[in-house]
C-alpha positions in Angstrom: 67.9 103.5 87.9 78.5 102.9 88.1 81.6 102.6 88.9 85.0 102.4 86.7 84.8 99.7 84.1 87.6 98.5 81.8 87.1 99.3 78.0 87.8 96.2 76.1 87.6 97.7 72.7 86.7 101.1 71.0 84.6 101.7 68.1 86.3 104.4 66.1 83.6 106.7 64.0 84.7 109.7 61.9 86.2 112.3 64.1 85.6 115.4 62.1 82.5 115.9 60.0 82.5 117.2 56.5 81.6 120.7 57.8 85.1 120.6 59.5 83.6 120.2 62.9 84.3 117.6 65.7 81.4 115.1 65.7 80.7 111.5 66.8 81.2 110.0 70.4 84.3 110.7 72.3 85.2 108.9 75.6 87.9 109.2 78.4 88.6 108.4 82.0 87.9 111.2 84.5 90.0 110.8 87.6 88.7 112.6 90.7 89.1 112.0 94.3 90.5 108.7 93.8 87.6 107.8 91.7 87.8 106.9 87.9 84.6 107.6 85.8 84.1 107.0 82.3 82.9 109.9 80.4 81.4 110.0 76.8 80.4 113.2 74.9 78.1 112.3 72.0 78.2 115.0 69.4 75.7 115.3 66.6 75.4 118.6 64.7 74.5 121.5 67.2 73.5 119.2 69.9 75.5 117.1 72.5 74.7 114.6 75.1 76.8 113.2 78.0 77.0 109.8 79.1 78.4 108.5 82.5 77.9 104.7 82.1 79.6 104.0 85.6 77.0 106.0 87.1 74.1 104.7 85.1 73.6 108.2 83.7 73.0 108.3 79.9 71.9 110.9 77.3 72.2 113.9 79.7 71.6 117.2 77.5 74.6 119.4 77.6 75.2 122.6 75.8 77.7 122.7 73.0 79.2 126.2 73.5 82.1 125.8 70.9 82.8 123.0 68.4 85.2 123.5 65.5 87.7 121.3 63.6 90.2 121.5 66.5 88.4 122.7 69.7 85.4 121.8 71.9 83.7 123.5 74.8 80.9 121.7 76.4 78.9 123.2 79.4 76.2 121.8 81.8 74.7 124.5 84.1 72.8 121.9 86.0 76.0 120.0 86.9 77.9 123.4 87.3 80.4 121.6 85.1 82.5 122.7 81.8 84.8 120.9 79.5 87.3 122.5 77.3 89.7 120.8 75.0 91.8 120.8 71.8 92.0 118.1 69.2 95.6 117.1 68.0 96.7 113.9 66.6 93.2 112.3 67.1 93.1 113.0 70.9 91.1 115.9 72.4 93.2 116.8 75.3 91.4 119.1 77.9 90.2 120.1 81.3 86.8 119.1 83.0 85.9 121.7 85.6 83.2 121.4 88.3 82.4 123.6 91.2 85.8 125.2 91.5 87.9 122.1 90.9 89.7 121.2 87.5 90.6 117.7 86.5 92.6 116.6 83.3 90.4 114.8 80.8 91.7 113.5 77.4 89.1 112.0 75.0 89.5 109.3 72.3 87.0 108.7 69.5 84.4 106.0 70.0 82.5 104.3 72.8 83.6 101.7 75.2 82.7 98.2 74.1 82.2 95.5 76.8 82.5 91.6 76.8 79.0 90.3 76.6 79.2 86.4 75.8 75.7 85.7 75.9 74.7 88.0 73.1 73.6 85.9 70.3 75.3 85.9 66.9 74.4 84.6 63.6 73.9 82.4 61.9 71.1 81.2 64.1 69.5 77.7 64.0 66.1 79.3 63.8 64.2 81.6 61.5 63.6 85.4 62.2 61.4 87.7 60.4 60.9 91.5 60.5 57.3 92.5 61.3 55.3 95.5 62.2 51.9 95.9 64.0 49.7 99.0 64.5 48.4 100.6 67.8 44.8 101.6 66.6 44.5 104.3 69.1 47.0 106.6 67.7 48.4 104.6 64.6 51.7 104.2 65.9 53.6 101.4 64.0 55.7 99.1 66.2 58.5 97.3 64.5 60.0 94.1 65.7 61.6 90.8 65.1 59.6 87.7 65.1 61.7 84.4 66.0 60.6 81.0 65.2 61.9 77.8 66.7 63.6 75.1 64.5 60.5 72.7 64.9 57.8 75.2 64.5 54.5 73.6 64.4 51.7 75.9 62.8 48.9 76.5 65.1 50.6 74.8 68.1 54.0 76.4 68.8 53.5 79.0 71.7 54.5 82.6 71.1 55.7 85.1 73.7 55.6 89.0 73.3 58.5 90.7 75.2 57.8 94.1 76.8 60.6 96.1 77.9 61.0 98.1 81.1 60.7 101.8 81.8 62.5 104.3 79.5 62.5 104.1 75.8 64.5 101.1 74.6 65.1 99.2 71.4 63.6 95.6 70.7 66.7 93.9 72.6 66.1 96.1 75.8 69.6 97.1 75.3 71.3 98.6 78.3 75.2 99.1 78.7 75.5 96.7 75.7 73.6 94.0 77.5 70.9 92.8 75.2 68.5 90.7 77.5 65.7 90.3 75.1 67.9 89.0 72.3 69.2 86.5 74.8 65.8 85.5 76.0 64.4 85.3 72.3 67.4 83.3 71.3 66.9 80.8 74.4 63.2 80.5 73.7 63.6 79.7 70.1 66.1 77.0 70.7 63.7 75.5 73.0 60.8 75.6 70.8 59.1 78.8 71.6 58.5 81.8 69.2 58.8 85.3 70.5 58.2 88.9 69.2 60.3 91.7 70.6 59.8 95.2 69.3 61.3 98.9 69.4 59.3 100.9 71.9 57.4 103.9 70.1 59.8 106.5 68.7 62.7 104.2 69.0 64.5 102.4 66.2 62.1 101.6 63.5 58.9 102.3 65.5 57.0 105.3 65.1 54.4 107.2 67.4 55.0 109.8 70.0 56.5 109.1 73.3 56.6 112.6 74.8 53.2 112.2 76.8 53.4 108.4 76.9 52.5 106.6 80.2 52.4 103.0 81.3 48.8 102.9 80.1 50.0 104.0 76.5 52.9 101.4 76.5 50.3 98.8 77.8 48.1 99.6 74.6 51.1 98.9 72.4 51.7 95.7 74.0 48.0 94.8 73.6 48.2 95.6 69.9 51.2 93.3 69.7 49.2 90.5 71.2 46.3 91.1 69.0 48.6 90.9 66.1 50.2 87.5 67.2 46.7 85.9 67.6 45.3 87.2 64.4 48.1 85.6 62.4 46.7 82.2 63.4 50.2 80.8 63.2 50.8 80.0 66.9 49.5 78.2 69.8 49.0 79.9 73.0 50.1 83.7 73.1 51.5 85.0 76.2 53.5 88.3 77.5 56.9 88.4 79.1 57.6 91.8 80.6 60.6 92.9 82.5 60.2 95.8 85.1 57.6 98.1 83.9 56.9 95.5 81.2 56.2 93.0 84.0 53.6 95.4 85.3 52.1 95.8 81.7 51.9 91.9 81.7 49.9 92.0 85.0 47.6 94.7 83.2 47.0 92.6 80.2 46.5 89.5 82.4 43.8 91.4 84.3 42.1 92.3 81.2 42.1 88.9 79.9 44.1 89.6 76.9 47.1 87.1 77.3 47.1 83.3 77.7 50.0 83.6 80.2 51.9 85.9 82.0 55.8 86.0 82.9 56.5 89.0 85.0 60.2 89.6 85.6 60.7 92.2 88.3 57.1 93.6 87.7 55.7 96.0 90.2 52.9 94.7 92.3 52.3 97.9 94.5 51.4 101.7 93.9 54.4 103.5 91.9 55.0 106.1 94.6 55.9 103.3 97.0 58.3 101.7 94.3 60.0 105.2 94.0 60.3 105.8 97.6 62.0 102.3 98.1 64.5 103.1 95.3 65.5 106.3 96.8 66.0 104.7 100.1 68.4 102.2 98.8 70.3 104.5 96.5 70.9 107.2 99.4 72.1 104.5 101.8 74.4 102.9 99.1 75.9 106.5 98.6 76.6 106.9 102.3 73.8 109.3 103.3 73.2 108.8 107.0 70.3 106.7 107.8 68.6 109.4 109.8 68.8 111.9 106.9 67.8 109.2 104.4 64.6 108.4 106.4 63.9 112.0 106.9 64.1 112.6 103.0 62.0 109.4 102.1 59.3 110.4 104.6 59.2 114.0 102.9 59.3 112.3 99.5 56.2 110.3 100.4 54.4 113.5 101.3 55.5 115.3 98.1 54.2 112.6 96.0 51.0 112.8 98.0 50.8 116.6 97.5 51.7 116.2 93.9 48.8 113.9 93.3 46.5 116.0 95.2 47.6 119.6 94.6 50.1 119.7 91.8 47.8 121.1 89.2 45.9 123.3 91.3 46.5 127.2 90.8 47.9 129.1 93.6 49.6 126.1 95.2 53.3 126.8 94.4 55.9 123.9 94.4 58.0 125.6 97.0 54.8 126.0 99.4 53.9 122.4 98.9 57.4 121.2 99.5 57.7 123.1 102.8 54.4 121.7 103.8 55.8 118.1 103.1 58.9 118.7 105.1 57.1 120.1 107.8 54.5 117.5 108.2 57.2 114.7 107.6 59.3 116.5 110.5 62.3 116.3 108.2 65.6 118.0 108.8 67.0 118.2 105.2 69.9 120.2 103.6 69.2 122.7 100.7 70.1 120.2 98.1 67.6 117.8 99.2 64.9 120.5 99.2 65.7 121.5 95.9 65.4 117.9 94.6 61.9 117.7 96.0 61.0 121.1 94.4 62.1 119.9 91.0 60.0 116.8 91.4 57.0 118.9 92.4 57.5 121.2 89.4 57.9 118.3 87.1 55.0 117.8 84.6 56.3 114.6 83.3 53.1 112.5 82.2 54.8 109.2 82.8 55.8 109.9 86.3 52.5 111.4 87.1 50.6 108.3 86.0 53.2 105.9 87.7 53.1 107.3 91.1 49.2 107.1 91.1 48.7 103.9 89.6 47.9 100.8 91.7 47.9 97.4 90.0 46.1 95.6 92.6 42.7 95.3 90.7 44.3 94.1 87.4 46.3 91.5 89.6 43.2 90.5 91.3 41.4 89.8 87.8 44.1 87.7 86.4 43.0 84.1 85.8 45.7 82.8 83.5 49.0 81.1 84.4 51.4 83.4 86.1 55.2 83.3 86.6 56.5 86.2 88.6 59.9 86.5 89.5 62.5 88.8 91.1 66.0 88.8 92.1 66.7 88.7 95.8 69.2 91.7 95.5 67.1 93.8 93.1 67.6 97.4 94.2 65.0 98.9 91.9 62.0 96.7 92.4 62.4 95.1 95.9 61.6 91.4 95.8 60.0 91.1 99.2 57.8 94.2 98.7 56.3 93.1 95.4 56.2 89.4 95.7 54.4 89.7 99.2 51.8 91.9 97.7 51.5 89.6 94.8 50.8 86.6 96.9 48.0 88.6 98.6 46.4 89.9 95.6 46.7 86.9 93.1 44.3 84.0 93.0 47.3 81.5 93.2 46.5 78.5 91.0 48.3 75.1 90.4 51.0 75.8 88.0 51.5 79.4 89.0 55.1 80.4 90.0 56.1 83.2 92.4 59.9 83.0 93.0 62.8 85.1 94.3 66.2 84.2 93.0 69.1 84.5 95.6 72.2 86.3 94.3 70.3 88.0 91.3 69.7 91.7 90.7 67.1 93.7 88.8 68.4 92.4 85.4 68.6 89.0 86.7 72.4 88.7 86.6 74.4 87.1 89.3 75.8 89.9 91.3 77.5 91.0 94.5 75.4 93.9 95.9 72.6 94.3 93.5 73.6 97.9 92.9 72.6 99.5 89.5 76.4 100.4 89.4 77.3 96.7 88.9 75.2 96.2 85.8 77.8 97.4 83.5 80.6 95.5 85.1 79.0 92.0 84.9 79.6 90.0 81.7 76.6 87.8 82.2 73.4 89.4 80.7 70.9 87.1 82.3 71.1 83.9 84.5 70.8 80.5 82.9 68.6 79.2 85.5 66.2 82.0 84.9 66.2 81.2 81.2 65.6 77.6 81.9 62.7 78.2 84.4 61.0 80.4 81.7 61.0 77.8 79.2 59.8 75.1 81.8 56.9 77.4 82.8 55.8 78.1 79.3 56.0 74.4 78.5 53.9 73.5 81.7 56.8 71.5 83.3 58.1 73.9 86.1 
């Protein structure tokens, strides 16, 4: 769910471990075909990952072929790429090779740091407290930060549980050094509203397995958080604010009657396969893929998701055969690379993906009776505003005080943007638009 960005500062870790091997994070600018991309290698022992923040690609596993005190060889068979470099005077000078082409790439220690003026810094004019709560289903311990407003009134001050989007994230929902949940919690506390934000299971200080976790699993974590807030008997009404997948979880908990109010920020209101097809269509067109080829691929993708749900676990139904059937039925003319993408998708046994493409939130949304604020950015390229808000209007029993709103000029992260592309997230200094923050406060206080 990025183009070149100016690095404003560098954090310098140790460059050589006690064992005499290169270690830590190293970054540089790869210039290829007139395009400049930030590349980061993260070396930890015998493992290494690659980040390409300008392309929204983080934590890509790569093979550490050689790592000594003064030399480094990293290979990615998937990308058909190799990097070889020599460390001298604190710089790794080397060459990045991919598909027969070679490009110079020099690496400096550290990772780029970007200007994020909205990130709150202490001292704060409110209290914070480290807390934990337990998901009784599998005993996962979720660790988070509870923030109290200055004029906290026991039994009356409202509290909000913040639930992050897809992918494992820390309690601040940190992405490209944006910390939207820290910004939201700060704004809520400064306006008389308490909040609890927590590390996703297996992230930060939280425990619990995430390897087979699905949206349903994360919903039980959030439900445990709400139960904890209510059982403390320290607050007034307790609601859920979720972003993206967290917004969907807010709908789920609302449909189950577990929350006093719902704030869904870019939450999905249609079945997951439709969401992913729309995402692919937008990304392909943005990358310059011809419209006819894009539509062929998206028709085939729809069929693949259908076959995956119906036949994906049946013996004797090979992924290659199912993809061929999908492409034929879609009457799609696709290059070999696109076919391989579809075959990889069909072969995938990712539990989260299999659950997401099959889950339709319609019934949960229909069952919601508490107040609802559902918002999207008009330029959202990940959860299309028109698709999801229109579905929500049809499904939700809209009541006085409910808010269903699309914000002009905002993207999936609710930043003011130009195109809405994922590639802009890292470039934009704003973490979250002030008008959205104000509207959330007004909704919770019943004045919007």
